[in-house]
N, C-alpha and C positions, 0 to 999 in steps of 0.2 A: 705584581704578585705571581702572575703566570710565569713571567720570565724567571723569577726565583725558582719556581717550581720546576720548570724545564731544566735549568742549570743544575740544581740538585739532583735531578733524575739522571741527567748525563753524568755527573761525577759519579753517582751510584753504579752506573752501569760500567764505567771504567774500573771502578774498584771491584765490583762482581766479576768481570773478566779477568781481572788480574789473579784473583783468588778463587777462581771458578772450582779448581782442583780441591781447594781447601788446604794445600800446602805449597810450599816453595823452595827452590833450591838456592841456598845463601852462599855467595862466593866467600871463601876462606882462604887467608894467607897468613894465619897464625894469630895467637893472642886469645883473649877470653871468647867463650862461647855462649850465645844467648841461651837462656833457659828454655825457649821455644824449640831449640833443636832437639833432635831425637837421640838418645843413647841406644847403643847396641844392647844394653841390658841395664836394668836399674842399679846394678852393682859396678857397672863398668865404666872406665874413663874414655871409652871408644865411642865415636859417633857414627851415624849411618850417612854416608856420603857417596859422592861419586867423582870421577876424575876423567878427563879427556887425555887419552894416551894415543899418540900415533904410533902405529897404523891400526890399533884396536878400536878405535872410537870412544864413544862415551860408555864408561862401565862402573859398576857399584865398587865403592871403596871404603875401607875403615879410615876413620878420620880421627887424629889425635892432636892434642895441642903440641907436643913436641915434634922435632923435625926426624925423620921424614914425615910430612903430615899426613899422606895417604898411602894406603896399602892396598892392592887388589890383584887380580890376576886375570890374564886372557890365555885361553888355552892352558899349556903347561908352564907358561911364563908368570912368575910373581915380580910384580913391580912395585916401586915406590915412586912417589912424586911430591914435589912442592908448589907445583904449578897446575893451574886449572882444576883447582879443588873446589868442591860446593858440599854444603851440607843441608840435609833435608829438615826443614822447620815448618812450623804451623802456628797459628794463633790458637788452634784446638788441638794441642799434642795428645790429649786424652783419646782423640779419634783414630789414632794409629793403634793398630793391634797385630800382634804376632800370632799367627794361625798355625797350629800343628798340622803337618800333612805329609805326603810324600810324592815321589814324582809321577806316579799314575794319576793322582787327584788334584795336584796343585793348579792346574788351568781352571778347574771348577770352582776354585775358591773366589767369591766375589770381591770386588775392589782392590786387585793387586796394585802395589805401588811400582810402577815401571821405572827403570833406572839406566835407560839408554838403550843400546843394540850393540851387537857384535856382528859384523859382516852381515848386516841386514836380518838379523834374527833378534827379536825383543829379548831384553834381559831384565829380570826382576829381581828383587832384593830378597836374599834367603839368608836364614842363620843356622849354624850347626853348633853344637856343643862338643868339645873334645876335653876329656878330663876336667869337666866342670866350667870350663872357659869358653866363652861364647866367640864365634869367628863369623864376620860378615862374607857372604859370597854372591857369586853371580848365579842366578838361576834361568838357565836355558834348556839345553837337553838333559842336563844334570845339574846338581848343585856343586859348583866348584868354589872353593876357598883357600886362602894362603894360610899355611902353618910354617913359620919360619921361611925359608926359601923354597919350600915345596908346594906343590898344588895338590890339595885333597879333593876327591870326588865322593858323592854320596847319592844314592837315589831315594834315601829317606831312612828314618823319619827326620824331618827337619822343619823349621818355621818358615813362614813367608810373611812378607810385611804387606798388611792391608791398610786402606784408609777410608773411613766413612765420612762423606762430606756433610757438612752442617747444613741445616735447612735455612734458607734465606726468605725474607718476607718484604721483598722490595726495598730493603735498606731501612724499613719503618718510616718511609716517606709518604705522607698522606697530602696530596694536592688539592687547595682549595678550589671550589668551582665558581 
């Protein structure tokens, strides 16, 4: 019985460590997308993702089912990619929230979702609207997002993605004494 308790507790620790953030980045190479993955907007067919793009490193990207899968930007460069694409997902997608803010205040917003970095500077996920259409962007020194082949910049207002971790109770395991 004690061995069972130890084994279950060990498995619980592994599961907790894997989902400590409460969300995960799912590799994506096309096809159906899980309902646990986060859309850019409730009325959008675009998902929140990231892509590794040399030489820019890991960056936020809009992800679509059709090719090219991912679109993002680094500096003034708008890029597309079908390789090294991930989509953010969670067992608790309701814990994602978009918070309206601006450049001078966004770093004080709790629970920002990081999406990589660009040349050593942390990148967070931002969302801007243009003519009622949502655009996913990289939030660092400013929010930069691709519109067509151009990079657009804004210091606000914009939305920043946050995630509040669910509370755990040691996986509900009670060990007999």
